C-alpha positions in Angstrom: -146.3 -1.0 -178.6 -145.4 -4.1 -180.4 -144.4 -5.9 -177.3 -147.8 -5.0 -175.6 -149.7 -6.0 -178.6 -148.0 -9.2 -178.6 -148.8 -9.6 -175.0 -152.3 -9.0 -175.5 -152.6 -11.6 -178.2 -150.9 -14.0 -176.1 -153.3 -13.4 -173.2 -156.3 -14.2 -175.5 -154.7 -17.5 -176.5 -154.4 -18.4 -172.8 -158.2 -17.3 -171.9 -159.4 -19.6 -174.8 -156.9 -22.4 -174.1 -158.4 -25.9 -173.0 -155.0 -27.7 -172.1 -154.2 -28.5 -168.6 -155.5 -29.1 -165.2 -158.0 -26.4 -163.8 -157.8 -25.7 -160.1 -161.4 -25.2 -158.7 -161.9 -21.5 -157.6 -163.0 -21.3 -154.0 -166.4 -19.5 -153.5 -164.5 -16.7 -151.4 -162.4 -16.0 -154.7 -165.3 -16.3 -157.0 -167.1 -13.9 -154.9 -164.1 -11.1 -155.5 -164.1 -11.8 -159.0 -167.9 -11.4 -159.3 -167.9 -8.2 -157.5 -165.1 -6.8 -159.7 -166.8 -7.7 -162.8 -170.1 -6.2 -161.8 -168.4 -3.1 -160.6 -167.0 -2.4 -164.1 -170.3 -3.3 -165.8 -172.1 -1.1 -163.3 -169.9 2.0 -163.8 -171.7 4.5 -166.4 -168.4 6.4 -166.3 -164.9 5.3 -165.3 -161.4 7.0 -165.3 -158.1 6.0 -164.1 -154.4 6.3 -164.6 -152.8 2.7 -165.6 -149.0 2.6 -165.3 -147.5 -0.5 -167.1 -143.9 -1.3 -166.2 -142.3 -3.9 -168.4 -138.4 -4.3 -167.7 -137.1 -0.7 -167.8 -139.9 0.7 -169.9 -142.9 2.3 -168.6 -146.2 3.3 -170.4 -148.8 5.6 -168.8 -152.3 6.1 -169.9 -154.8 8.6 -168.4 -158.0 7.1 -169.4 -161.7 8.5 -169.2 -164.7 6.7 -170.6 -168.5 6.0 -170.7 -170.1 2.9 -171.3 -172.1 4.2 -174.2 -168.8 4.3 -176.3 -166.9 7.8 -175.4 -163.3 7.7 -174.6 -160.8 10.0 -174.0 -157.1 9.0 -173.3 -153.5 10.4 -173.3 -150.8 7.5 -173.7 -147.4 8.6 -172.6 -144.5 6.2 -173.8 -140.9 6.7 -173.6 -140.6 7.9 -177.2 -143.9 9.5 -177.8 -147.5 10.8 -176.6 -150.7 9.4 -178.3 -154.1 10.7 -177.9 -157.2 8.7 -178.3 -160.8 10.3 -178.5 -164.0 8.8 -179.1 -167.1 11.1 -179.1 -169.7 8.2 -179.7 -169.8 8.4 -183.6 -166.1 9.0 -184.5 -162.6 7.7 -183.1 -159.7 10.1 -183.5 -156.0 9.4 -182.7 -152.9 11.1 -182.9 -149.3 11.0 -182.0 -146.6 13.6 -181.0 -144.1 12.1 -183.4 -146.5 13.3 -186.4 -148.4 16.4 -185.7 -149.3 16.8 -189.1 -151.6 13.8 -189.3 -154.5 12.4 -187.3 -156.6 9.1 -187.8 -160.4 9.4 -188.0 -162.7 6.3 -188.1 -166.2 5.5 -187.3 -167.0 4.1 -183.9 -170.1 4.0 -182.0 -169.7 1.2 -179.3 -167.1 0.8 -176.3 -165.7 -2.0 -177.9 -164.7 0.0 -180.8 -163.1 2.7 -178.6 -161.2 0.1 -176.5 -160.0 -1.8 -179.4 -158.3 1.5 -180.8 -156.8 2.1 -177.2 -155.3 -1.4 -177.2 -154.0 -0.9 -180.9 -152.1 2.1 -179.7 -150.7 0.2 -176.4 -152.8 2.1 -174.0 -154.9 -0.8 -172.5 -152.1 -2.9 -170.7 -151.9 -6.6 -171.3 -155.6 -7.2 -171.9 -157.2 -7.5 -168.6 -158.8 -3.9 -168.8 -160.6 -4.5 -172.0 -162.0 -7.6 -170.9 -163.3 -5.8 -167.7 -164.9 -3.1 -169.7 -166.5 -4.8 -172.6 -167.0 -8.6 -171.8 -170.4 -9.6 -170.5 -168.7 -12.7 -168.8 -165.7 -10.8 -167.6 -165.8 -12.7 -164.1 -165.2 -16.0 -166.2 -162.3 -14.7 -168.1 -160.4 -12.7 -165.6 -158.2 -15.9 -164.3 -156.2 -16.9 -167.4 -155.9 -20.5 -168.7 -156.2 -23.4 -166.3 -154.4 -22.5 -163.3 -152.3 -25.0 -160.9 -153.6 -22.8 -157.9 -155.8 -20.1 -157.0 -155.5 -18.5 -153.5 -156.6 -15.5 -151.5 -153.4 -13.7 -150.1 -153.1 -11.5 -147.1 -154.8 -8.2 -147.7 -152.7 -5.1 -148.8 -153.2 -1.3 -149.0 -152.2 0.4 -152.1 -152.2 4.0 -152.1 -154.3 3.9 -149.0 -156.9 1.6 -150.5 -157.5 -1.7 -148.6 -157.4 -4.5 -151.3 -158.1 -8.1 -151.6 -155.4 -10.1 -153.2 -155.7 -13.1 -155.2 -152.6 -15.1 -156.6 -152.8 -17.4 -159.6 -150.2 -20.1 -160.4 -149.8 -21.5 -163.9 -147.9 -24.3 -165.1 -145.7 -26.7 -163.1 -142.0 -27.5 -162.1 -139.7 -24.8 -163.7 -142.2 -23.4 -165.9 -144.4 -22.0 -163.1 -145.7 -18.5 -163.5 -147.8 -16.2 -161.5 -150.5 -13.6 -161.9 -151.3 -11.5 -158.7 -154.4 -9.3 -158.6 -155.3 -6.6 -156.0 -158.8 -5.5 -156.0 -160.2 -2.6 -154.0 -162.2 -4.0 -151.2 -164.8 -1.2 -151.2 -165.2 -0.3 -154.8 -163.9 -3.8 -156.1 -162.0 -2.0 -159.1 -158.5 -3.4 -160.0 -155.7 -1.8 -158.3 -152.6 -3.8 -159.4 -151.8 -6.8 -161.5 -148.4 -8.4 -161.6 -147.4 -11.1 -163.9 -143.9 -13.1 -163.7 -142.2 -15.9 -162.3 -143.3 -17.4 -159.1 -140.0 -16.3 -157.9 -137.8 -13.6 -159.2 -138.5 -10.1 -161.0 -142.0 -9.6 -162.4 -142.3 -9.5 -166.2 -145.2 -6.8 -166.2 -146.6 -4.6 -163.4 -149.7 -2.7 -164.0 -150.8 0.0 -161.4 -154.5 1.5 -161.7 -154.3 4.9 -159.7 -156.8 7.7 -159.4 -159.9 5.4 -160.1 -163.2 7.5 -160.2 -166.7 6.8 -161.4 -167.6 10.6 -161.3 -169.0 12.2 -164.5 -166.5 13.1 -167.1 -165.6 17.0 -167.4 -167.2 19.0 -170.1 -163.9 19.2 -171.9 -163.7 15.4 -172.5 -164.5 13.5 -175.5 -164.0 16.7 -177.8 -161.1 16.2 -180.4 -159.3 19.2 -181.6 -156.6 18.5 -184.2 -153.3 20.4 -184.3 -153.4 23.5 -186.7 -152.8 22.3 -190.3 -153.3 18.6 -189.5 -155.1 16.3 -191.9 -157.4 13.4 -191.5 -156.1 10.0 -192.8 -157.3 6.5 -192.5 -155.9 4.3 -189.6 -153.1 2.0 -190.9 -154.2 -1.7 -191.4 -153.6 -4.2 -189.0 -150.8 -6.6 -190.2 -151.9 -9.9 -191.4 -151.3 -12.7 -188.8 -149.4 -14.8 -191.2 -148.1 -14.5 -194.9 -150.6 -15.6 -197.6 -147.9 -17.6 -199.2 -148.0 -19.8 -196.0 -150.6 -22.3 -197.2 -151.0 -26.1 -197.2 -148.5 -27.7 -199.9 -146.4 -24.7 -200.1 -142.8 -24.6 -199.7 -141.7 -23.2 -196.0 -139.7 -20.2 -195.7 -136.0 -20.8 -194.9 -135.5 -20.6 -191.2 -132.4 -21.1 -188.9 -131.3 -20.3 -185.4 -129.3 -21.1 -182.4 -130.3 -23.7 -179.8 -129.5 -23.6 -176.2 -125.9 -25.1 -176.8 -125.1 -22.5 -179.5 -125.5 -25.1 -182.4 -127.3 -23.9 -185.7 -130.8 -25.6 -186.1 -132.5 -25.1 -189.5 -136.0 -25.8 -190.7 -134.7 -28.0 -193.2 -133.2 -30.4 -190.6 -136.6 -31.4 -189.8 -137.9 -32.2 -193.5 -140.4 -34.9 -193.5 -141.0 -34.8 -189.9 -143.8 -33.2 -187.8 -142.7 -29.7 -186.6 -144.2 -27.2 -184.1 -143.0 -23.6 -184.1 -143.9 -21.3 -181.2 -142.6 -17.8 -181.1 -142.6 -16.2 -177.7 -140.3 -14.0 -175.5 -139.1 -14.0 -171.9 -140.6 -10.6 -171.2 -144.1 -11.7 -172.2 -145.8 -12.9 -169.0 -148.6 -14.7 -171.0 -146.4 -16.0 -173.4 -144.4 -18.0 -170.7 -147.7 -19.0 -168.8 -148.7 -20.6 -172.0 -145.6 -22.8 -172.3 -147.2 -25.9 -170.4 -149.9 -26.2 -172.9 -147.2 -26.0 -175.8 -145.3 -28.6 -173.9 -148.3 -30.7 -173.5 -149.0 -30.5 -177.3 -145.3 -31.4 -178.1 -145.7 -34.5 -176.1 -148.8 -35.6 -178.0 
């Protein structure tokens, strides 16, 4: 779950980044993006099964929601099953690893429900929350400032004809690719692949069994396990230690460089130093590297 949360955070960095050169989006591709965003905005009800593969790990989310804030999701990971229910006034969540407790918190908007879904790792790398809750999703679907945006050959996924859009970020050895597949008829996202231009994808998301039919009567009704007690959700960890502030003594930090030599923070005393923590399995992190490199050169 930490990996997925980090990927989501990294994606938000890319979406707000201003560095780099933006390739103009053709009217044909923009029409596809506009239709997709409008499809999600217009659907009073929406359900899908999201399967996200990252390396050898797969997380599956069966999701039902309404745009007035109700949500019912079952998240299955290699280690546990999580359940999130939002009935329009309250959001509940639980985990198979602790059947004696469930969380309970107020929540009346779809933003609230989707935020809890993302916190529990059931929203993928972040595109689905944008499409469901952002009024300007069509402007945020393409990450960062791409080197190229092209429409590819049409594909069929689970029998559904799809428009395919490929986005390349970065340059040289740092090129990374996002590939989107949108249903031609309903315009919903069917697949998202993030990874190097050539090689094994870092993340693959498949959206199956998409429907806009009304939710069943059994949805959005949370029933806790017998004997389970309600608890407040855990506080999100701080993004930084409060001890890190201007004028304070930096924490001791050391690691190995690509040659295996030890590098210490103290080696850079008196110099301008930029630290960026990222991972090879985090597609958005890698895609952001050209902007990090540009900042370093400045």
